[in-house]
C-alpha distance (Angstrom), angle and dihedral (degrees) to the residues before:
residue distance angle dihedral
M1 . . .
F2 3.80 . .
H3 3.84 90.2 .
K4 3.83 91.8 55.2
A5 3.80 91.9 48.3
L6 3.81 91.0 49.4
T7 3.81 91.9 48.8
A8 3.80 91.1 49.0
A9 3.81 91.9 48.8
F10 3.81 91.4 49.8
A11 3.83 91.5 48.9
A12 3.83 90.5 49.6
F13 3.82 89.6 50.0
V14 3.85 92.2 51.3
L15 3.81 92.2 46.7
G16 3.81 89.2 48.9
L17 3.80 91.7 53.7
V18 3.81 92.3 48.2
S19 3.79 91.9 49.1
L20 3.82 90.1 51.7
G21 3.78 90.6 54.5
V22 3.78 96.8 -105.8
G23 3.76 113.7 133.6
S24 3.80 126.9 27.8
K25 3.81 100.0 -8.7
P26 3.84 107.0 121.1
A27 3.80 123.0 -132.9
S28 3.78 114.4 -101.0
A29 3.81 126.5 -110.4
E30 3.78 121.0 -112.4
V31 3.81 117.0 -129.2
T32 3.80 108.6 -138.2
K33 3.81 98.8 175.4
N34 3.80 133.0 19.6
V35 3.81 111.6 164.3
W36 3.80 142.9 139.6
L37 3.83 115.0 -136.0
P38 3.80 136.6 174.9
A39 3.79 113.8 -102.7
A40 3.81 137.1 -163.2
Y41 3.82 125.7 -168.9
S42 3.83 131.3 172.1
P43 3.81 110.2 -166.8
D44 3.77 128.9 167.3
N45 3.79 116.5 -124.0
P46 3.82 101.9 -116.6
C47 3.80 89.2 -164.3
E48 3.83 92.3 61.5
P49 3.81 109.3 51.5
G50 3.78 114.7 -153.7
T51 3.81 96.2 26.9
T52 3.76 120.6 127.5
P53 3.80 124.6 -114.3
I54 3.80 114.8 -77.4
S55 3.81 115.2 -124.1
L56 3.81 105.8 -138.1
S57 3.79 130.5 176.9
G58 3.80 137.8 170.7
L59 3.76 140.0 104.6
Q60 3.78 133.4 -42.9
H61 3.79 128.2 -161.5
L62 3.81 117.3 -146.2
V63 3.80 121.4 -163.4
W64 3.79 117.1 175.7
Y65 3.78 123.5 177.9
T66 3.77 140.5 166.8
T67 3.76 120.9 -128.7
P68 3.82 123.7 -136.9
E69 3.84 86.5 -102.9
G70 3.84 91.2 59.1
T71 3.79 97.9 -105.6
L72 3.81 117.4 140.9
K73 3.81 113.7 -138.0
M74 3.81 118.9 -166.4
N75 3.81 119.7 -164.4
I76 3.79 119.0 -175.2
Q77 3.82 124.8 179.4
A78 3.79 125.5 179.7
H79 3.80 138.7 180.0
L80 3.80 112.8 -157.8
T81 3.80 135.1 174.0
G82 3.79 132.7 -169.1
T83 3.80 148.3 120.8
D84 3.78 139.0 -100.8
S85 3.82 122.9 -128.2
D86 3.83 90.4 -88.1
G87 3.81 91.2 58.3
T88 3.79 96.4 -108.3
E89 3.82 109.0 149.5
Y90 3.79 121.5 -132.6
V91 3.79 139.4 -170.8
A92 3.80 118.4 -156.3
N93 3.79 125.2 -167.0
L94 3.79 111.8 -166.2
Q95 3.79 129.4 -166.5
R96 3.77 124.3 -177.8
H97 3.80 125.9 -179.0
M98 3.79 120.0 -176.0
E99 3.78 129.1 176.5
H100 3.82 123.1 -166.7
F101 3.78 106.8 -163.4
S102 3.84 98.9 -168.0
W103 3.80 101.2 37.4
P104 3.04 129.0 -151.4
S105 3.81 82.6 34.7
V106 3.82 107.5 79.5
V107 3.82 94.0 -143.2
P108 2.93 137.9 93.4
F109 3.79 97.7 44.6
S110 3.78 143.3 143.5
D111 3.79 124.6 -141.1
T112 3.81 132.0 -173.1
F113 3.81 117.6 -173.6
T114 3.81 116.5 -173.8
T115 3.81 123.4 -172.6
N116 3.80 122.0 -172.7
L117 3.82 104.2 -165.8
I118 3.79 110.4 -168.3
S119 3.81 122.3 -171.7
K120 3.79 121.6 -147.7
G121 3.81 88.3 -157.0
S122 3.80 137.6 49.4
T123 3.80 92.6 -66.9
V124 3.80 118.3 117.6
N125 3.81 115.7 -101.5
A126 3.80 120.2 -126.4
Q127 3.76 138.1 -154.9
I128 3.81 111.3 -161.6
V129 3.78 120.5 -171.2
V130 3.81 118.5 -175.4
T131 3.80 118.4 -174.5
Y132 3.81 122.8 -168.8
T133 3.77 120.2 -171.3
M134 3.81 121.6 -174.4
F135 3.79 94.3 177.1
P136 2.99 122.1 104.2
A137 3.81 95.9 -15.9
N138 3.81 133.4 5.0
P139 3.82 106.9 -108.3
V140 3.78 123.7 154.1
V141 3.80 115.9 -157.8
T142 3.81 123.1 -170.1
V143 3.81 121.0 -170.8
T144 3.78 120.7 -176.1
A145 3.79 125.7 -170.6
C146 3.83 117.9 -168.2
R147 3.78 118.7 -154.0
G148 3.79 123.5 -171.0
């Protein structure tokens, strides 16, 4: 009987520690910016050579937060619409994810910027992914996928 009571008391103690946040519960991130802003962007469609830049506008949502380790993460999402000079309508969905590892120092950092450029006409759609890495070197990699 004493063994069961001791086991129950130990289990209650462990559950009490977990409920107080002691143990494996990670520290929370602190949001430093959470705003909606107007955005304008004028990309070329790399899947349609010779076309003019597309004037796009809409809203972007910025959420920046610091991690318990001190890293600043910046997430930006945008939904933009517009037309090129020929009148072809486009929708662009943008996603950008940056991470500054030694914040408040800007470098080193990593940055991935994805654009899904969707035509509402016969123009070829594009997905453009640009990756910047400032740690340990300084390469910029751009990958474009064209979809009919």
